[in-house]
N, C-alpha and C positions, 0 to 999 in steps of 0.2 A: 248179522249175514250180510254180504255185498250182493248186490244183483247186479248181472252185467247184461246190458239191453242193447240189442241191434237195430239200428234205424233201417230204413226209413219207417216211421210209424208215428202216428200222432201220440198214441199212448205213452211211450217213453218220454216223449219231451212233456207231456203234461205232469208224469209222475216227478221228473227232474224240476219241473218247476215248481211244484209243490214242495218239494225237499228245500230248495233253495228259498222259498218264501217263509218257511218256518227256520231258517236259521241254519240250516244244514250245508253240506261240503259233498258236490258230487266232482265226478273227473268227466271231461269230455275232451275229444280231440280238437284239433286245429288242423291248418294246413300243414303246420312244420312239427311240432310235438304234442303230447298230451298234457293238458293243464287241469289244475284244480280251481274250482269256481265256486263262488258264494255271492250272495246278495250284496252289492257293493252298498246299499244304503243301510246295511245291518252291522253296527259296530260290533256286537258281539259275535257274530259270524265270523267277521274278518280277524278278530283275536283268535278264534278257534282255529282259523288257517295258519295264523302265525304259529300257534302252539304244536299244529299237527306236521308243518315243515322244519321246526326249529328255526325259524327266519328270524331275524333282528327286526324289531319295530322300527329301525330307522330306514328299511327299504320298503317303500310304498309298494302295493300292488297296482298292476296295470290294469285299466277299465277297458273291457272289452265290449263292443257294441255291435247291433245287428246290421247298421246302415251307418253310413257317412253323415246322413242328414242329422243323426243325434250329436254329432261332434260340436256344434257351437252351442248347444246345451250345456256343456260343461268346460269348455275351454273357448280362448279368444284365437279366432282364426284370421290372420292376415293374409295379405296376397301370396306371399311365400308358401304359407302352409296349403293355401287352397290350391295352388299349383300340383304341389306334391300329393295332395289328397285326391284330386282329380283323376291324377296320373296313375296312382299306384295302390289305391285302396278300391275296395276291400283287397287285401293282398299281406303279405309276410313283412309287414313294416310297422313297427312303434314310433308313435310320435310324441316327443315331449313337448308340450305347448304351455304356455301361460294360463293359470285358472284364473277364475273371476274374483277369487281372494287374495291374489297378488303372489300365489305360489306357482307352481307347476302341476301339470298331471299328465301321466302317461296313457296313451289310447291306441287300442287295437281294434280293427275291423278285419278279423279273419276273412279269407274268402272260402273256407271250408263250408260246405251246403249243410253239413251236420251242427256245427256251430251256428251257422246263421238260422237255423231251424229252432235249436234251443232257445238263443236269443230272442227271436220273434215271440216266442212263448212266453216271456218273462217281461212284466211291466216294472222292470229296475234293471238298472245297468249291471254288470255282472264283474266282481273284482276277479282277477284270473293270474294264477302264478304256475310255473312249471310244475308238473305232479312228479315231484321227486323229493327226497329230503335235503335241504339247504345244503349247496354245496358238492351235491352228488350228480352224476349223469344224468340229462334228460331221459325221460320215458318215450319210446317210440311204437308201443304197442299196449293193447288192454291188458294183456298178461304181465307186462311191465309194470304197470300201475298196481295189479292186483297183488305181485309180489313183494311189493314195498308196504302197501297200506293194507291189503286185505280186508278185515272187518272193522277198520278204523274210518271207513266211509261208505254210506249205504248204496251208491249207484256208481258204477262206471260204464259210460257210453263208448260201445265199441266201435269205432270208424277204421279198424285193419291196421296195419302196419304203416308207418309214416316214415319219410325220409330223415327227419330228425336236424336238417338244418334249421337254426334259430332265426326269429325274424330280426331285420335290422333295426337299431335303435337310434333314431335322429332326434336332435335336440333342435327347435327352431326357434331362433331368437331374433326378432326382427326380421331382416333380410339375410342373415346369417343360419347357415346350419353347420352342426356338428355331430359327426358319426360316432356314437358311443359304444356301438357293437355292430361289427360288420356280420351280416347274415346273407340272405338272399338276394337282395337289392343292392346293389353296389354304389358308392359315394359318387362314381364317374356317372350313373345313370340319374342319380337325384340331381346332380349338378347341372346335367345336360338339359333335364327337364325343366330347371329354374331359369336358365340361360337360353333356351327356346329354340 
């Protein structure tokens, strides 16, 4: 049975944290769309999330954090990245940054107070993907999420109706940026911030 829980309350976030800590999947709102979240440090949980969505294993999940000060733990942050982080995060922007193993990592720091409260309760980063089946439209309400996944996830945190415009995805490679998906933050805004 799926439980629909309504913030603000310390109890829902504690419940969600416990589910995540034990390898479960929950649904949570960001400022853009609803997402499905798991403990990013749990490979079994991530495999379950791939299976639930029908998502290809070649498409990594974005790591969502409670605050920007956690970003250097996961990625290499150069001057260009720092300018963008300072200007736009928390916010509707996904950064693709070099990681410390020679690859890349996608990072989000949503400005949603509900997401921030959940992430603050979790002593681990969250791997998050949109709360839909792979290739299908994004979900903009808890009801939308329930209609797709119903009893297959134990908790949906209800954050009300969302506007549904996705985050902008930008890759930062040295001093160069590439916008991979246009969302709320525009390329012109990003370049203006970099060039001062």
